[in-house]
All heavy atoms as a GROMACS GRO file, in nm:
protein
  590
    1MET      N    1   8.369   2.017  12.221
    1MET     CA    2   8.379   1.947  12.347
    1MET      C    3   8.279   2.008  12.445
    1MET      O    4   8.255   2.128  12.445
    1MET     CB    5   8.520   1.957  12.403
    1MET     CG    6   8.537   1.882  12.533
    1MET     SD    7   8.706   1.862  12.588
    1MET     CE    8   8.743   2.024  12.649
    2MET      N    9   8.223   1.924  12.530
    2MET     CA   10   8.126   1.969  12.630
    2MET      C   11   8.164   1.911  12.766
    2MET      O   12   8.209   1.798  12.775
    2MET     CB   13   7.986   1.923  12.590
    2MET     CG   14   7.881   1.973  12.684
    2MET     SD   15   7.712   1.941  12.625
    2MET     CE   16   7.722   1.776  12.564
    3ASN      N   17   8.144   1.993  12.870
    3ASN     CA   18   8.167   1.949  13.008
    3ASN      C   19   8.044   1.980  13.092
    3ASN      O   20   7.981   2.084  13.074
    3ASN     CB   21   8.289   2.021  13.069
    3ASN     CG   22   8.417   1.982  13.001
    3ASN    OD1   23   8.455   1.866  13.002
    3ASN    ND2   24   8.485   2.079  12.942
    4VAL      N   25   8.012   1.888  13.183
    4VAL     CA   26   7.899   1.904  13.274
    4VAL      C   27   7.956   1.907  13.416
    4VAL      O   28   8.031   1.818  13.455
    4VAL     CB   29   7.799   1.788  13.259
    4VAL    CG1   30   7.684   1.804  13.357
    4VAL    CG2   31   7.747   1.780  13.116
    5TYR      N   32   7.921   2.012  13.491
    5TYR     CA   33   7.971   2.030  13.627
    5TYR      C   34   7.853   2.031  13.725
    5TYR      O   35   7.766   2.117  13.715
    5TYR     CB   36   8.045   2.163  13.641
    5TYR     CG   37   8.162   2.178  13.546
    5TYR    CD1   38   8.145   2.246  13.425
    5TYR    CD2   39   8.285   2.124  13.575
    5TYR    CE1   40   8.250   2.261  13.337
    5TYR    CE2   41   8.391   2.139  13.487
    5TYR     CZ   42   8.373   2.207  13.369
    5TYR     OH   43   8.478   2.220  13.280
    6LYS      N   44   7.852   1.937  13.816
    6LYS     CA   45   7.751   1.937  13.922
    6LYS      C   46   7.810   2.016  14.038
    6LYS      O   47   7.923   1.992  14.078
    6LYS     CB   48   7.716   1.796  13.965
    6LYS     CG   49   7.646   1.721  13.853
    6LYS     CD   50   7.602   1.585  13.895
    6LYS     CE   51   7.537   1.518  13.774
    6LYS     NZ   52   7.459   1.403  13.808
    7ASN      N   53   7.732   2.110  14.091
    7ASN     CA   54   7.780   2.199  14.198
    7ASN      C   55   7.911   2.266  14.159
    7ASN      O   56   8.013   2.250  14.226
    7ASN     CB   57   7.796   2.122  14.329
    7ASN     CG   58   7.669   2.054  14.371
    7ASN    OD1   59   7.563   2.115  14.371
    7ASN    ND2   60   7.678   1.927  14.405
    8PRO      N   61   7.911   2.342  14.049
    8PRO     CA   62   8.036   2.404  14.002
    8PRO      C   63   8.098   2.496  14.106
    8PRO      O   64   8.028   2.563  14.181
    8PRO     CB   65   7.992   2.482  13.878
    8PRO     CG   66   7.846   2.506  13.897
    8PRO     CD   67   7.795   2.388  13.974
    9LYS      N   68   8.228   2.494  14.109
    9LYS     CA   69   8.304   2.581  14.200
    9LYS      C   70   8.407   2.659  14.118
    9LYS      O   71   8.507   2.604  14.074
    9LYS     CB   72   8.372   2.497  14.307
    9LYS     CG   73   8.272   2.438  14.404
    9LYS     CD   74   8.341   2.361  14.515
    9LYS     CE   75   8.248   2.300  14.614
    9LYS     NZ   76   8.125   2.242  14.567
   10ASN      N   77   8.376   2.786  14.095
   10ASN     CA   78   8.464   2.877  14.024
   10ASN      C   79   8.503   2.822  13.886
   10ASN      O   80   8.620   2.823  13.850
   10ASN     CB   81   8.588   2.909  14.107
   10ASN     CG   82   8.656   3.036  14.061
   10ASN    OD1   83   8.591   3.126  14.011
   10ASN    ND2   84   8.787   3.042  14.078
   11ILE      N   85   8.404   2.775  13.810
   11ILE     CA   86   8.429   2.727  13.674
   11ILE      C   87   8.441   2.848  13.583
   11ILE      O   88   8.350   2.932  13.576
   11ILE     CB   89   8.314   2.636  13.626
   11ILE    CG1   90   8.300   2.515  13.718
   11ILE    CG2   91   8.335   2.594  13.481
   11ILE    CD1   92   8.422   2.427  13.728
   12LYS      N   93   8.551   2.858  13.512
   12LYS     CA   94   8.577   2.972  13.425
   12LYS      C   95   8.537   2.939  13.281
   12LYS      O   96   8.559   2.828  13.234
   12LYS     CB   97   8.724   3.010  13.432
   12LYS     CG   98   8.765   3.060  13.569
   12LYS     CD   99   8.907   3.108  13.570
   12LYS     CE  100   8.960   3.153  13.704
   12LYS     NZ  101   8.872   3.194  13.804
   13THR      N  102   8.477   3.038  13.215
   13THR     CA  103   8.445   3.026  13.074
   13THR      C  104   8.510   3.141  12.999
   13THR      O  105   8.537   3.247  13.058
   13THR     CB  106   8.292   3.030  13.048
   13THR    OG1  107   8.240   3.152  13.100
   13THR    CG2  108   8.224   2.912  13.114
   14ASN      N  109   8.537   3.119  12.871
   14ASN     CA  110   8.592   3.228  12.790
   14ASN      C  111   8.485   3.278  12.693
   14ASN      O  112   8.378   3.220  12.683
   14ASN     CB  113   8.721   3.183  12.718
   14ASN     CG  114   8.696   3.075  12.616
   14ASN    OD1  115   8.606   3.084  12.533
   14ASN    ND2  116   8.776   2.969  12.620
   15GLN      N  117   8.516   3.384  12.623
   15GLN     CA  118   8.417   3.449  12.538
   15GLN      C  119   8.372   3.363  12.420
   15GLN      O  120   8.270   3.392  12.356
   15GLN     CB  121   8.470   3.582  12.486
   15GLN     CG  122   8.590   3.568  12.394
   15GLN     CD  123   8.649   3.702  12.358
   15GLN    OE1  124   8.621   3.803  12.422
   15GLN    NE2  125   8.731   3.705  12.255
   16ASP      N  126   8.444   3.257  12.390
   16ASP     CA  127   8.408   3.170  12.278
   16ASP      C  128   8.323   3.051  12.319
   16ASP      O  129   8.269   2.981  12.235
   16ASP     CB  130   8.534   3.120  12.207
   16ASP     CG  131   8.616   3.233  12.148
   16ASP    OD1  132   8.555   3.330  12.097
   16ASP    OD2  133   8.740   3.226  12.154
   17GLN      N  134   8.311   3.025  12.450
   17GLN     CA  135   8.234   2.910  12.497
   17GLN      C  136   8.088   2.946  12.522
   17GLN      O  137   8.054   3.060  12.552
   17GLN     CB  138   8.294   2.857  12.628
   17GLN     CG  139   8.430   2.795  12.609
   17GLN     CD  140   8.490   2.756  12.741
   17GLN    OE1  141   8.503   2.838  12.832
   17GLN    NE2  142   8.528   2.629  12.752
   18TRP      N  143   8.003   2.844  12.510
   18TRP     CA  144   7.860   2.857  12.541
   18TRP      C  145   7.833   2.782  12.670
   18TRP      O  146   7.895   2.678  12.696
   18TRP     CB  147   7.777   2.795  12.429
   18TRP     CG  148   7.772   2.881  12.307
   18TRP    CD1  149   7.862   2.880  12.204
   18TRP    CD2  150   7.674   2.978  12.276
   18TRP    NE1  151   7.826   2.974  12.111
   18TRP    CE2  152   7.709   3.035  12.152
   18TRP    CE3  153   7.560   3.023  12.341
   18TRP    CZ2  154   7.634   3.134  12.091
   18TRP    CZ3  155   7.484   3.121  12.281
   18TRP    CH2  156   7.522   3.176  12.158
   19TRP      N  157   7.740   2.835  12.752
   19TRP     CA  158   7.710   2.768  12.879
   19TRP      C  159   7.569   2.801  12.924
   19TRP      O  160   7.508   2.896  12.879
   19TRP     CB  161   7.812   2.807  12.986
   19TRP     CG  162   7.812   2.953  13.022
   19TRP    CD1  163   7.879   3.052  12.958
   19TRP    CD2  164   7.741   3.015  13.128
   19TRP    NE1  165   7.854   3.173  13.018
   19TRP    CE2  166   7.769   3.152  13.124
   19TRP    CE3  167   7.654   2.968  13.227
   19TRP    CZ2  168   7.715   3.243  13.214
   19TRP    CZ3  169   7.600   3.059  13.316
   19TRP    CH2  170   7.632   3.194  13.309
   20PHE      N  171   7.519   2.718  13.016
   20PHE     CA  172   7.391   2.743  13.084
   20PHE      C  173   7.392   2.668  13.216
   20PHE      O  174   7.476   2.582  13.240
   20PHE     CB  175   7.270   2.706  12.998
   20PHE     CG  176   7.248   2.559  12.978
   20PHE    CD1  177   7.164   2.488  13.062
   20PHE    CD2  178   7.310   2.492  12.875
   20PHE    CE1  179   7.143   2.352  13.043
   20PHE    CE2  180   7.290   2.357  12.854
   20PHE     CZ  181   7.206   2.286  12.938
   21ILE      N  182   7.296   2.703  13.303
   21ILE     CA  183   7.283   2.639  13.434
   21ILE      C  184   7.140   2.588  13.448
   21ILE      O  185   7.046   2.658  13.410
   21ILE     CB  186   7.317   2.737  13.547
   21ILE    CG1  187   7.465   2.776  13.538
   21ILE    CG2  188   7.286   2.676  13.685
   21ILE    CD1  189   7.509   2.884  13.635
   22TYR      N  190   7.127   2.466  13.503
   22TYR     CA  191   6.993   2.412  13.524
   22TYR      C  192   6.982   2.338  13.656
   22TYR      O  193   7.082   2.300  13.716
   22TYR     CB  194   6.950   2.322  13.407
   22TYR     CG  195   7.014   2.185  13.400
   22TYR    CD1  196   6.946   2.073  13.447
   22TYR    CD2  197   7.139   2.167  13.344
   22TYR    CE1  198   7.002   1.947  13.438
   22TYR    CE2  199   7.195   2.041  13.334
   22TYR     CZ  200   7.128   1.931  13.382
   22TYR     OH  201   7.184   1.807  13.372
   23GLU      N  202   6.857   2.324  13.700
   23GLU     CA  203   6.824   2.250  13.822
   23GLU      C  204   6.798   2.106  13.780
   23GLU      O  205   6.705   2.078  13.705
   23GLU     CB  206   6.700   2.312  13.887
   23GLU     CG  207   6.650   2.239  14.009
   23GLU     CD  208   6.750   2.242  14.123
   23GLU    OE1  209   6.801   2.350  14.155
   23GLU    OE2  210   6.777   2.134  14.178
   24GLU      N  211   6.882   2.016  13.827
   24GLU     CA  212   6.875   1.878  13.782
   24GLU      C  213   6.743   1.810  13.819
   24GLU      O  214   6.684   1.738  13.737
   24GLU     CB  215   6.993   1.798  13.838
   24GLU     CG  216   7.011   1.666  13.771
   24GLU     CD  217   7.145   1.603  13.803
   24GLU    OE1  218   7.223   1.659  13.881
   24GLU    OE2  219   7.170   1.495  13.749
   25ALA      N  220   6.694   1.831  13.938
   25ALA     CA  221   6.572   1.763  13.983
   25ALA      C  222   6.449   1.803  13.901
   25ALA      O  223   6.370   1.718  13.861
   25ALA     CB  224   6.547   1.791  14.130
   26SER      N  225   6.435   1.932  13.873
   26SER     CA  226   6.317   1.981  13.799
   26SER      C  227   6.340   1.986  13.648
   26SER      O  228   6.244   2.002  13.572
   26SER     CB  229   6.280   2.121  13.848
   26SER     OG  230   6.382   2.213  13.813
   27LYS      N  231   6.466   1.976  13.606
   27LYS     CA  232   6.505   1.988  13.465
   27LYS      C  233   6.479   2.127  13.409
   27LYS      O  234   6.465   2.146  13.288
   27LYS     CB  235   6.440   1.880  13.379
   27LYS     CG  236   6.483   1.741  13.418
   27LYS     CD  237   6.441   1.640  13.315
   27LYS     CE  238   6.498   1.505  13.357
   27LYS     NZ  239   6.540   1.428  13.243
   28ASN      N  240   6.471   2.227  13.498
   28ASN     CA  241   6.449   2.366  13.456
   28ASN      C  242   6.581   2.436  13.432
   28ASN      O  243   6.670   2.435  13.518
   28ASN     CB  244   6.372   2.444  13.563
   28ASN     CG  245   6.226   2.408  13.567
   28ASN    OD1  246   6.167   2.369  13.467
   28ASN    ND2  247   6.166   2.422  13.683
   29ILE      N  248   6.592   2.498  13.315
   29ILE     CA  249   6.708   2.582  13.285
   29ILE      C  250   6.685   2.715  13.355
   29ILE      O  251   6.584   2.781  13.332
   29ILE     CB  252   6.723   2.603  13.134
   29ILE    CG1  253   6.749   2.468  13.066
   29ILE    CG2  254   6.833   2.704  13.103
   29ILE    CD1  255   6.744   2.474  12.914
   30ILE      N  256   6.777   2.754  13.441
   30ILE     CA  257   6.757   2.878  13.516
   30ILE      C  258   6.847   2.991  13.470
   30ILE      O  259   6.821   3.106  13.502
   30ILE     CB  260   6.774   2.853  13.668
   30ILE    CG1  261   6.909   2.795  13.699
   30ILE    CG2  262   6.664   2.762  13.719
   30ILE    CD1  263   6.939   2.785  13.846
   31VAL      N  264   6.954   2.959  13.397
   31VAL     CA  265   7.034   3.061  13.328
   31VAL      C  266   7.040   3.015  13.183
   31VAL      O  267   7.097   2.910  13.153
   31VAL     CB  268   7.176   3.074  13.388
   31VAL    CG1  269   7.258   3.173  13.307
   31VAL    CG2  270   7.169   3.118  13.534
   32GLU      N  271   6.978   3.091  13.095
   32GLU     CA  272   6.967   3.051  12.955
   32GLU      C  273   7.104   3.040  12.889
   32GLU      O  274   7.199   3.106  12.931
   32GLU     CB  275   6.883   3.154  12.879
   32GLU     CG  276   6.738   3.154  12.923
   32GLU     CD  277   6.653   3.246  12.837
   32GLU    OE1  278   6.675   3.252  12.714
   32GLU    OE2  279   6.565   3.312  12.894
   33PRO      N  280   7.112   2.958  12.784
   33PRO     CA  281   7.239   2.946  12.712
   33PRO      C  282   7.290   3.083  12.668
   33PRO      O  283   7.215   3.165  12.615
   33PRO     CB  284   7.203   2.859  12.591
   33PRO     CG  285   7.089   2.775  12.639
   33PRO     CD  286   7.011   2.868  12.729
   34GLN      N  287   7.418   3.104  12.694
   34GLN     CA  288   7.479   3.231  12.658
   34GLN      C  289   7.626   3.212  12.631
   34GLN      O  290   7.684   3.109  12.666
   34GLN     CB  291   7.457   3.335  12.767
   34GLN     CG  292   7.503   3.293  12.904
   34GLN     CD  293   7.461   3.394  13.009
   34GLN    OE1  294   7.516   3.503  13.010
   34GLN    NE2  295   7.365   3.359  13.092
   35GLN      N  296   7.685   3.312  12.571
   35GLN     CA  297   7.826   3.308  12.536
   35GLN      C  298   7.892   3.430  12.595
   35GLN      O  299   7.867   3.543  12.551
   35GLN     CB  300   7.840   3.305  12.383
   35GLN     CG  301   7.978   3.283  12.334
   35GLN     CD  302   7.981   3.278  12.182
   35GLN    OE1  303   7.908   3.349  12.115
   35GLN    NE2  304   8.067   3.194  12.128
   36CYS      N  305   7.974   3.409  12.697
   36CYS     CA  306   8.047   3.519  12.759
   36CYS      C  307   8.156   3.463  12.849
   36CYS      O  308   8.151   3.347  12.888
   36CYS     CB  309   7.955   3.612  12.836
   36CYS     SG  310   7.876   3.537  12.979
   37SER      N  311   8.251   3.546  12.882
   37SER     CA  312   8.357   3.502  12.973
   37SER      C  313   8.319   3.535  13.116
   37SER      O  314   8.240   3.626  13.141
   37SER     CB  315   8.490   3.568  12.936
   37SER     OG  316   8.480   3.708  12.946
   38GLY      N  317   8.373   3.459  13.209
   38GLY     CA  318   8.346   3.481  13.351
   38GLY      C  319   8.368   3.354  13.429
   38GLY      O  320   8.437   3.262  13.383
   39SER      N  321   8.308   3.347  13.548
   39SER     CA  322   8.317   3.226  13.629
   39SER      C  323   8.186   3.207  13.703
   39SER      O  324   8.111   3.301  13.723
   39SER     CB  325   8.434   3.234  13.726
   39SER     OG  326   8.415   3.340  13.818
   40ALA      N  327   8.161   3.081  13.741
   40ALA     CA  328   8.036   3.049  13.809
   40ALA      C  329   8.060   2.946  13.918
   40ALA      O  330   8.147   2.859  13.905
   40ALA     CB  331   7.932   2.996  13.710
   41SER      N  332   7.983   2.958  14.024
   41SER     CA  333   7.981   2.862  14.133
   41SER      C  334   7.837   2.850  14.180
   41SER      O  335   7.760   2.946  14.168
   41SER     CB  336   8.067   2.910  14.250
   41SER     OG  337   8.202   2.922  14.213
   42GLY      N  338   7.800   2.736  14.233
   42GLY     CA  339   7.665   2.723  14.285
   42GLY      C  340   7.621   2.580  14.305
   42GLY      O  341   7.693   2.486  14.272
   43PRO      N  342   7.499   2.564  14.355
   43PRO     CA  343   7.448   2.431  14.391
   43PRO      C  344   7.374   2.361  14.278
   43PRO      O  345   7.303   2.265  14.302
   43PRO     CB  346   7.352   2.463  14.506
   43PRO     CG  347   7.296   2.596  14.468
   43PRO     CD  348   7.411   2.670  14.404
   44ARG      N  349   7.385   2.407  14.156
   44ARG     CA  350   7.310   2.348  14.046
   44ARG      C  351   7.406   2.282  13.946
   44ARG      O  352   7.519   2.255  13.979
   44ARG     CB  353   7.224   2.455  13.983
   44ARG     CG  354   7.120   2.504  14.084
   44ARG     CD  355   7.025   2.604  14.027
   44ARG     NE  356   6.918   2.635  14.119
   44ARG     CZ  357   6.925   2.727  14.214
   44ARG    NH1  358   7.036   2.796  14.231
   44ARG    NH2  359   6.822   2.750  14.293
   45THR      N  360   7.360   2.256  13.825
   45THR     CA  361   7.443   2.192  13.724
   45THR      C  362   7.473   2.291  13.612
   45THR      O  363   7.383   2.358  13.562
   45THR     CB  364   7.372   2.068  13.665
   45THR    OG1  365   7.344   1.977  13.773
   45THR    CG2  366   7.458   1.998  13.562
   46MET      N  367   7.599   2.300  13.576
   46MET     CA  368   7.644   2.392  13.471
   46MET      C  369   7.695   2.308  13.354
   46MET      O  370   7.770   2.212  13.373
   46MET     CB  371   7.756   2.480  13.524
   46MET     CG  372   7.813   2.577  13.424
   46MET     SD  373   7.945   2.675  13.502
   46MET     CE  374   7.968   2.801  13.379
   47VAL      N  375   7.655   2.346  13.234
   47VAL     CA  376   7.700   2.279  13.113
   47VAL      C  377   7.776   2.382  13.030
   47VAL      O  378   7.725   2.491  13.003
   47VAL     CB  379   7.582   2.222  13.032
   47VAL    CG1  380   7.631   2.150  12.908
   47VAL    CG2  381   7.499   2.128  13.119
   48VAL      N  382   7.899   2.347  12.989
   48VAL     CA  383   7.983   2.435  12.910
   48VAL      C  384   8.021   2.361  12.782
   48VAL      O  385   8.062   2.245  12.787
   48VAL     CB  386   8.112   2.474  12.988
   48VAL    CG1  387   8.200   2.565  12.902
   48VAL    CG2  388   8.079   2.540  13.120
   49ALA      N  389   8.005   2.428  12.667
   49ALA     CA  390   8.036   2.364  12.539
   49ALA      C  391   8.103   2.463  12.445
   49ALA      O  392   8.098   2.584  12.465
   49ALA     CB  393   7.908   2.312  12.475
   50ASP      N  394   8.162   2.408  12.340
   50ASP     CA  395   8.228   2.491  12.240
   50ASP      C  396   8.129   2.556  12.144
   50ASP      O  397   8.156   2.661  12.088
   50ASP     CB  398   8.329   2.409  12.160
   50ASP     CG  399   8.448   2.366  12.244
   50ASP    OD1  400   8.482   2.438  12.341
   50ASP    OD2  401   8.507   2.261  12.214
   51THR      N  402   8.013   2.491  12.124
   51THR     CA  403   7.915   2.544  12.029
   51THR      C  404   7.775   2.544  12.089
   51THR      O  405   7.743   2.464  12.176
   51THR     CB  406   7.911   2.461  11.899
   51THR    OG1  407   7.859   2.332  11.929
   51THR    CG2  408   8.049   2.450  11.835
   52LYS      N  409   7.690   2.633  12.037
   52LYS     CA  410   7.551   2.636  12.080
   52LYS      C  411   7.478   2.509  12.038
   52LYS      O  412   7.391   2.460  12.108
   52LYS     CB  413   7.480   2.758  12.023
   52LYS     CG  414   7.334   2.766  12.068
   52LYS     CD  415   7.291   2.903  12.096
   52LYS     CE  416   7.152   2.922  12.145
   52LYS     NZ  417   7.053   2.821  12.125
   53GLU      N  418   7.517   2.453  11.926
   53GLU     CA  419   7.454   2.329  11.878
   53GLU      C  420   7.473   2.215  11.978
   53GLU      O  421   7.382   2.135  12.000
   53GLU     CB  422   7.510   2.290  11.740
   53GLU     CG  423   7.466   2.382  11.628
   53GLU     CD  424   7.541   2.515  11.624
   53GLU    OE1  425   7.651   2.526  11.684
   53GLU    OE2  426   7.488   2.609  11.563
   54GLU      N  427   7.591   2.208  12.040
   54GLU     CA  428   7.615   2.106  12.143
   54GLU      C  429   7.521   2.126  12.262
   54GLU      O  430   7.466   2.028  12.314
   54GLU     CB  431   7.760   2.112  12.191
   54GLU     CG  432   7.862   2.062  12.092
   54GLU     CD  433   8.003   2.082  12.143
   54GLU    OE1  434   8.044   2.199  12.165
   54GLU    OE2  435   8.072   1.981  12.161
   55LEU      N  436   7.503   2.252  12.303
   55LEU     CA  437   7.411   2.279  12.414
   55LEU      C  438   7.268   2.244  12.376
   55LEU      O  439   7.196   2.183  12.456
   55LEU     CB  440   7.417   2.427  12.456
   55LEU     CG  441   7.542   2.475  12.527
   55LEU    CD1  442   7.520   2.619  12.575
   55LEU    CD2  443   7.583   2.386  12.640
   56ASP      N  444   7.228   2.283  12.257
   56ASP     CA  445   7.091   2.252  12.212
   56ASP      C  446   7.067   2.102  12.212
   56ASP      O  447   6.961   2.057  12.254
   56ASP     CB  448   7.067   2.309  12.071
   56ASP     CG  449   7.060   2.461  12.070
   56ASP    OD1  450   7.041   2.523  12.178
   56ASP    OD2  451   7.075   2.519  11.960
   57GLN      N  452   7.165   2.024  12.168
   57GLN     CA  453   7.150   1.879  12.167
   57GLN      C  454   7.141   1.824  12.309
   57GLN      O  455   7.060   1.736  12.337
   57GLN     CB  456   7.268   1.814  12.092
   57GLN     CG  457   7.250   1.667  12.069
   57GLN     CD  458   7.132   1.637  11.977
   57GLN    OE1  459   7.123   1.695  11.869
   57GLN    NE2  460   7.042   1.550  12.019
   58TYR      N  461   7.222   1.877  12.401
   58TYR     CA  462   7.218   1.834  12.541
   58TYR      C  463   7.081   1.863  12.601
   58TYR      O  464   7.023   1.780  12.671
   58TYR     CB  465   7.328   1.904  12.621
   58TYR     CG  466   7.337   1.858  12.764
   58TYR    CD1  467   7.418   1.753  12.800
   58TYR    CD2  468   7.262   1.919  12.865
   58TYR    CE1  469   7.426   1.709  12.932
   58TYR    CE2  470   7.268   1.877  12.996
   58TYR     CZ  471   7.351   1.772  13.028
   58TYR     OH  472   7.358   1.729  13.159
   59ILE      N  473   7.028   1.981  12.572
   59ILE     CA  474   6.896   2.020  12.622
   59ILE      C  475   6.789   1.924  12.570
   59ILE      O  476   6.706   1.875  12.647
   59ILE     CB  477   6.864   2.166  12.582
   59ILE    CG1  478   6.954   2.262  12.662
   59ILE    CG2  479   6.717   2.199  12.604
   59ILE    CD1  480   6.956   2.404  12.611
   60MET      N  481   6.792   1.892  12.442
   60MET     CA  482   6.695   1.800  12.384
   60MET      C  483   6.711   1.659  12.441
   60MET      O  484   6.613   1.595  12.478
   60MET     CB  485   6.708   1.798  12.232
   60MET     CG  486   6.653   1.921  12.166
   60MET     SD  487   6.670   1.927  11.984
   60MET     CE  488   6.675   1.761  11.934
   61ASP      N  489   6.834   1.611  12.447
   61ASP     CA  490   6.861   1.475  12.494
   61ASP      C  491   6.819   1.453  12.639
   61ASP      O  492   6.786   1.342  12.678
   61ASP     CB  493   7.010   1.440  12.480
   61ASP     CG  494   7.054   1.424  12.336
   61ASP    OD1  495   6.968   1.419  12.245
   61ASP    OD2  496   7.177   1.418  12.313
   62ASN      N  497   6.823   1.560  12.719
   62ASN     CA  498   6.794   1.548  12.862
   62ASN      C  499   6.658   1.604  12.902
   62ASN      O  500   6.626   1.612  13.021
   62ASN     CB  501   6.907   1.615  12.943
   62ASN     CG  502   7.035   1.536  12.933
   62ASN    OD1  503   7.052   1.437  13.002
   62ASN    ND2  504   7.124   1.576  12.843
   63GLY      N  505   6.577   1.644  12.804
   63GLY     CA  506   6.442   1.691  12.832
   63GLY      C  507   6.436   1.815  12.919
   63GLY      O  508   6.345   1.831  13.000
   64LEU      N  509   6.533   1.906  12.900
   64LEU     CA  510   6.536   2.028  12.981
   64LEU      C  511   6.441   2.132  12.924
   64LEU      O  512   6.409   2.131  12.805
   64LEU     CB  513   6.678   2.084  12.986
   64LEU     CG  514   6.787   1.988  13.033
   64LEU    CD1  515   6.921   2.056  13.034
   64LEU    CD2  516   6.754   1.931  13.169
   65LYS      N  517   6.398   2.225  13.011
   65LYS     CA  518   6.307   2.332  12.967
   65LYS      C  519   6.342   2.461  13.040
   65LYS      O  520   6.397   2.458  13.149
   65LYS     CB  521   6.162   2.292  12.996
   65LYS     CG  522   6.135   2.260  13.142
   65LYS     CD  523   6.001   2.192  13.159
   65LYS     CE  524   5.974   2.153  13.302
   65LYS     NZ  525   6.058   2.052  13.360
   66LEU      N  526   6.308   2.573  12.977
   66LEU     CA  527   6.332   2.702  13.041
   66LEU      C  528   6.237   2.719  13.158
   66LEU      O  529   6.118   2.690  13.148
   66LEU     CB  530   6.312   2.816  12.942
   66LEU     CG  531   6.418   2.830  12.835
   66LEU    CD1  532   6.380   2.939  12.736
   66LEU    CD2  533   6.553   2.859  12.896
   67SER      N  534   6.290   2.767  13.268
   67SER     CA  535   6.210   2.788  13.388
   67SER      C  536   6.127   2.914  13.373
   67SER      O  537   6.173   3.016  13.323
   67SER     CB  538   6.302   2.802  13.509
   67SER     OG  539   6.225   2.832  13.624
   68THR      N  540   6.002   2.905  13.418
   68THR     CA  541   5.916   3.023  13.421
   68THR      C  542   5.896   3.071  13.563
   68THR      O  543   5.826   3.170  13.587
   68THR     CB  544   5.780   2.992  13.357
   68THR    OG1  545   5.721   2.882  13.426
   68THR    CG2  546   5.794   2.958  13.210
   69ASP      N  547   5.958   3.003  13.659
   69ASP     CA  548   5.947   3.040  13.799
   69ASP      C  549   6.051   3.142  13.838
   69ASP      O  550   6.156   3.153  13.774
   69ASP     CB  551   5.967   2.916  13.889
   69ASP     CG  552   5.863   2.810  13.865
   69ASP    OD1  553   5.751   2.844  13.822
   69ASP    OD2  554   5.895   2.691  13.885
   70ASP      N  555   6.023   3.220  13.941
   70ASP     CA  556   6.125   3.307  13.997
   70ASP      C  557   6.227   3.219  14.068
   70ASP      O  558   6.193   3.137  14.151
   70ASP     CB  559   6.064   3.406  14.098
   70ASP     CG  560   5.980   3.511  14.028
   70ASP    OD1  561   6.006   3.540  13.910
   70ASP    OD2  562   5.886   3.563  14.092
   71ILE      N  563   6.352   3.237  14.034
   71ILE     CA  564   6.460   3.155  14.089
   71ILE      C  565   6.527   3.230  14.203
   71ILE      O  566   6.557   3.347  14.193
   71ILE     CB  567   6.564   3.123  13.980
   71ILE    CG1  568   6.498   3.052  13.862
   71ILE    CG2  569   6.678   3.041  14.036
   71ILE    CD1  570   6.433   2.919  13.896
   72GLN      N  571   6.551   3.160  14.310
   72GLN     CA  572   6.625   3.215  14.424
   72GLN      C  573   6.769   3.168  14.416
   72GLN      O  574   6.795   3.048  14.416
   72GLN     CB  575   6.564   3.168  14.554
   72GLN     CG  576   6.417   3.197  14.564
   72GLN     CD  577   6.388   3.297  14.672
   72GLN    OE1  578   6.467   3.315  14.763
   72GLN    NE2  579   6.276   3.362  14.663
   73PHE      N  580   6.861   3.262  14.402
   73PHE     CA  581   7.003   3.225  14.391
   73PHE      C  582   7.070   3.227  14.525
   73PHE      O  583   7.052   3.289  14.613
   73PHE     CB  584   7.076   3.320  14.295
   73PHE     CG  585   7.035   3.297  14.153
   73PHE    CD1  586   6.938   3.375  14.093
   73PHE    CD2  587   7.092   3.195  14.080
   73PHE    CE1  588   6.900   3.354  13.963
   73PHE    CE2  589   7.055   3.172  13.949
   73PHE     CZ  590   6.959   3.253  13.890
   0.00000   0.00000   0.00000
């Protein structure tokens, strides 16, 4: 299962979930896909999935790319 959160507010992940954060307008991934527990909030888009394969497919389907710019959080 995969969930997409625009402007996430205290979204919690567990150690078994995969997630990343990207800037919707530029399609730049600013937090690379990773697997860890915690929570996130912010003005960007967060994608949380059960598997890395789901994230990889979302990245391909939406034309996302890793950001090479310095990101201001």
